[in-house]
C-alpha positions in Angstrom: -93.1 32.6 -97.9 -90.2 34.3 -97.2 -87.8 33.1 -94.0 -88.6 35.5 -91.4 -85.1 34.3 -89.8 -83.0 35.6 -92.8 -80.2 37.8 -92.2 -81.7 41.4 -92.4 -85.2 40.6 -91.3 -86.7 42.0 -88.6 -87.8 39.3 -86.2 -91.4 38.7 -85.1 -92.6 40.2 -81.9 -94.4 38.5 -78.9 -92.6 35.1 -78.9 -92.3 32.5 -76.5 -92.3 34.2 -73.0 -89.8 33.0 -70.4 -91.7 30.6 -67.8 -92.3 32.5 -64.5 -90.5 29.9 -62.6 -87.1 30.9 -64.6 -87.8 34.5 -64.5 -85.6 35.0 -61.5 -82.3 34.3 -63.5 -82.8 37.4 -65.5 -83.6 39.8 -62.2 -80.9 38.3 -60.1 -77.3 38.9 -61.3 -76.5 35.8 -63.0 -74.5 35.9 -66.2 -75.7 33.9 -69.3 -73.9 32.5 -72.5 -75.0 34.1 -75.7 -74.2 32.4 -78.8 -73.9 34.0 -82.3 -73.1 32.2 -85.9 -69.9 33.6 -87.1 -69.6 34.4 -91.0 -68.1 31.0 -91.7 -70.8 29.2 -89.7 -68.9 28.4 -86.4 -70.7 29.2 -83.3 -69.2 31.9 -81.3 -70.1 32.4 -77.4 -69.7 35.4 -75.0 -70.2 35.7 -71.2 -73.0 38.4 -71.0 -75.1 40.4 -68.2 -78.4 39.3 -68.9 -81.9 41.0 -68.7 -85.7 40.6 -69.7 -88.4 43.2 -70.5 -91.6 41.3 -70.2 -91.2 39.9 -74.0 -87.6 39.6 -74.7 -84.3 38.6 -73.3 -81.8 41.4 -73.1 -78.1 41.6 -73.5 -76.4 45.0 -73.9 -73.3 45.5 -75.9 -71.4 47.5 -78.4 -72.5 47.6 -82.0 -68.6 47.0 -82.7 -68.1 43.8 -81.1 -68.2 40.3 -83.0 -71.6 39.3 -81.5 -73.3 42.5 -82.9 -71.7 41.9 -86.2 -72.6 38.2 -86.0 -76.7 39.1 -85.2 -76.4 42.0 -87.7 -75.4 39.1 -90.8 -77.4 36.4 -88.8 -80.1 37.1 -86.2 -80.3 33.5 -85.2 -79.1 33.3 -81.6 -79.0 31.1 -78.3 -78.9 32.3 -74.9 -78.2 30.2 -72.0 -78.8 31.0 -68.2 -77.6 28.5 -65.6 -78.3 29.1 -62.0 -75.4 29.1 -60.2 -77.0 27.8 -56.7 -78.3 24.8 -58.4 -76.4 24.1 -61.8 -79.0 21.6 -62.8 -81.5 24.3 -63.3 -81.2 26.8 -66.6 -83.1 28.1 -69.2 -82.0 28.4 -73.0 -83.6 30.8 -75.2 -83.4 30.1 -79.3 -84.9 32.5 -81.1 -83.9 35.5 -83.2 -82.2 38.9 -81.9 -82.7 42.5 -83.1 -80.6 45.1 -82.1 -81.8 48.5 -80.6 -79.9 51.7 -80.0 -82.9 53.5 -78.0 -82.2 53.1 -74.4 -79.1 51.3 -74.7 -76.8 53.5 -72.5 -79.6 53.8 -69.8 -80.1 50.0 -70.0 -76.5 49.4 -69.3 -76.3 51.4 -66.5 -79.3 49.5 -64.9 -77.8 46.0 -65.4 -74.4 47.2 -64.2 -76.0 48.5 -61.0 -77.4 44.8 -60.8 -74.0 42.9 -61.5 -71.8 45.3 -59.8 -71.7 47.5 -56.9 -71.2 50.8 -59.2 -73.9 53.3 -60.2 -73.2 53.1 -63.9 -70.7 51.5 -66.4 -68.8 54.2 -68.0 -66.4 55.7 -65.8 -66.6 53.0 -63.1 -66.4 49.5 -65.1 -65.4 51.1 -68.0 -63.1 54.2 -68.8 -65.3 57.2 -69.5 -63.0 58.1 -72.7 -64.3 54.8 -74.4 -67.8 56.0 -74.2 -67.0 58.2 -77.1 -65.5 55.5 -79.1 -68.5 53.0 -79.3 -72.2 52.7 -80.0 -74.5 50.9 -77.4 -77.1 48.4 -78.6 -79.7 46.2 -76.8 -79.8 42.8 -78.4 -83.4 41.9 -78.0 -84.0 38.0 -78.4 -87.4 37.0 -79.8 -87.5 33.6 -78.5 -89.0 31.0 -80.7 -88.0 28.0 -78.3 -87.4 27.8 -74.7 -85.8 24.7 -73.1 -85.7 24.4 -69.3 -83.9 22.1 -67.0 -85.6 18.5 -66.8 -87.4 18.9 -63.4 -89.2 22.2 -64.8 -89.6 21.1 -68.5 
């Protein structure tokens, strides 16, 4: 049987859901750390804004960024979100990511409103001229394993 996590494979849909006890970490402006694998096998971590669509954790980025290029070559990722009010409370999602273009600019504006006081990303957080130079994508993380802090595990 082919490895569903092999580079270039589309991850399976409908994996492990985020428990209700930790959904607030995806609806409040709590940043996460997304770790992808570099071509040489070394991990690469990025501080990211996070979201959840009811099935997958979401991260918005540019296709041209290192994390997107890493995901395109190897979809295995880890996302760690730690509650800033209680650093002993966290959720770690391990799984496979897919990059989705559809709805990415609108998604970016939605998370921008959550994480900042701005109405949209381009023209407020980032120069509007940059919008023409980038291709936004949503990184949808299909969880194969979710780890919670010891109290909630």
